[in-house]
Structures are given as structure tokens and as C-alpha cells.
C-alpha positions as CSV (number, residue, x, y, z in Angstrom):
1,M,20.0,95.1,23.1
2,S,22.6,93.8,25.6
3,E,20.3,91.5,27.6
4,T,22.2,88.4,26.6
5,I,25.9,87.7,26.1
6,F,25.2,87.7,22.3
7,G,23.5,91.1,22.6
8,K,26.6,92.4,24.5
9,I,28.9,91.1,21.7
10,A,26.7,92.7,19.1
11,A,26.8,96.0,21.0
12,G,30.6,95.8,21.3
13,E,30.3,95.6,25.1
14,I,32.4,92.4,25.4
15,P,35.1,91.1,23.0
16,A,34.7,88.3,20.6
17,D,36.7,86.8,17.7
18,I,34.5,88.5,15.0
19,V,34.8,87.1,11.5
20,Y,32.1,89.2,9.8
21,Q,29.9,92.1,10.7
22,D,27.7,94.7,9.0
23,D,24.9,97.1,10.2
24,E,22.5,94.2,11.0
25,I,24.6,91.1,11.6
26,V,27.6,89.9,13.6
27,A,29.4,86.6,13.2
28,F,32.0,85.4,15.7
29,R,33.8,82.2,16.6
30,D,32.1,79.9,19.1
31,L,34.0,79.6,22.4
32,S,33.2,75.8,22.5
33,P,33.6,74.7,18.9
34,Q,32.0,71.5,17.8
35,A,34.0,71.4,14.5
36,P,37.3,73.0,13.3
37,T,35.1,75.9,12.0
38,H,32.3,76.9,14.3
39,V,31.0,80.4,13.8
40,L,27.9,81.9,15.3
41,V,25.9,84.3,13.1
42,I,23.5,86.7,15.0
43,P,21.3,89.6,14.2
44,R,22.0,92.8,16.0
45,K,18.3,93.0,16.6
46,P,17.5,90.9,19.7
47,I,15.1,88.1,18.7
48,R,14.9,85.4,21.4
49,T,14.2,82.3,19.3
50,L,13.1,81.5,15.8
51,N,9.6,81.2,17.3
52,D,9.8,84.9,18.1
53,A,10.7,86.1,14.6
54,A,7.9,88.1,13.1
55,P,6.9,88.6,9.4
56,E,8.7,91.9,9.4
57,D,11.9,90.0,10.3
58,A,11.8,88.0,7.0
59,E,14.4,90.1,5.2
60,L,16.7,90.0,8.2
61,L,16.4,86.2,8.4
62,G,17.4,86.0,4.8
63,K,20.4,88.2,5.5
64,L,21.4,85.9,8.3
65,F,21.6,83.0,5.9
66,L,23.5,85.0,3.3
67,A,25.9,86.1,6.0
68,A,26.4,82.4,6.9
69,A,27.3,81.6,3.3
70,K,29.8,84.5,3.3
71,V,31.3,83.2,6.5
72,A,31.7,79.7,5.0
73,A,33.4,81.2,1.9
74,H,35.7,83.3,4.1
75,E,36.6,80.4,6.2
76,G,37.4,78.2,3.2
77,I,34.7,75.6,3.9
78,A,32.0,76.5,1.3
79,E,33.2,74.2,-1.5
80,A,33.8,71.2,0.6
81,G,30.5,71.6,2.5
82,Y,29.3,73.0,5.8
83,R,26.2,72.8,8.0
84,V,24.0,75.7,9.3
85,V,22.0,74.9,12.4
86,V,19.4,76.8,14.3
87,N,18.4,75.5,17.8
88,C,15.0,76.7,19.0
89,N,14.4,76.6,22.8
90,A,16.1,74.5,25.5
91,A,15.0,71.0,24.4
92,A,16.7,71.6,21.1
93,G,19.9,72.8,22.8
94,Q,19.5,76.6,22.7
95,T,21.4,78.0,25.6
96,V,21.6,81.7,24.7
97,F,18.2,83.2,24.0
98,H,19.3,85.5,21.1
99,L,18.5,83.9,17.7
100,H,21.7,82.6,16.1
101,L,22.9,80.3,13.3
102,H,25.8,77.9,13.9
103,V,28.1,77.5,10.8
104,L,30.0,74.3,11.2
105,G,32.6,72.7,8.9
106,G,36.2,71.8,8.4
107,R,35.7,68.1,8.8
108,P,33.1,65.5,7.5
109,L,29.9,66.0,9.4
110,Q,27.7,63.0,10.2
111,W,23.9,62.9,10.5
112,P,22.6,62.6,13.0
113,P,25.2,64.9,14.6
114,G,27.7,63.2,16.8
């Protein structure tokens, strides 16, 4: 599991500022936040990109989004609003190849991002 830095965080091999975890998911603060609240939500199961998710991962993908909502509520940004982003592959900005959601909020967010 610990092939990437995120896998090492999920395995407890390296520390992170964890804000939520259960048997299948870990959520932790991004080291380079792009908003006042910037939390990454990852599956413990290593899935490289969204393209690599299989039909049997459907329930886990749903749990990732439910965990993102829990994180937003815990962080106090759910009511005001927040963004959930998934980058898929390098051209989209994915730099760690372990599927992850970005939960961003705590300030007004513009579209396109900037």
C-alpha cells in the first residue's frame, strides 16, 4: 500500500494532520493549502487515478464523497459552501498517483479556479 506518500500516510508510516479516518478512508490537511481549509480525502486502498477505479470500487468511491461531506461539516464550511475536486493524471494537475479528493473552502471560491 505504501508505494506513494499518500499510501504511507494511510498506512501510518509517516505523520499527517489527520482530520478524519475509518477502516477505508483517511482525510488529512494538505501541506500546500490553496484555501483556508484544504483537506485531502483518500482511500486506504491504492487506486492510482480515477481512470483506474473499477466497478467493484463504486461503493468506496461513494464513501469518499460522504467522507468529504463529513470533513466539510467538521471543518465548519459545509453551510457556507465548499468545493470537492478530483484531478486525474498529470495534465489535470495530479502529482501524487493515489486517488484523492481535495476539499476546499473557508473563503469564496471562483470559477474557473484562481
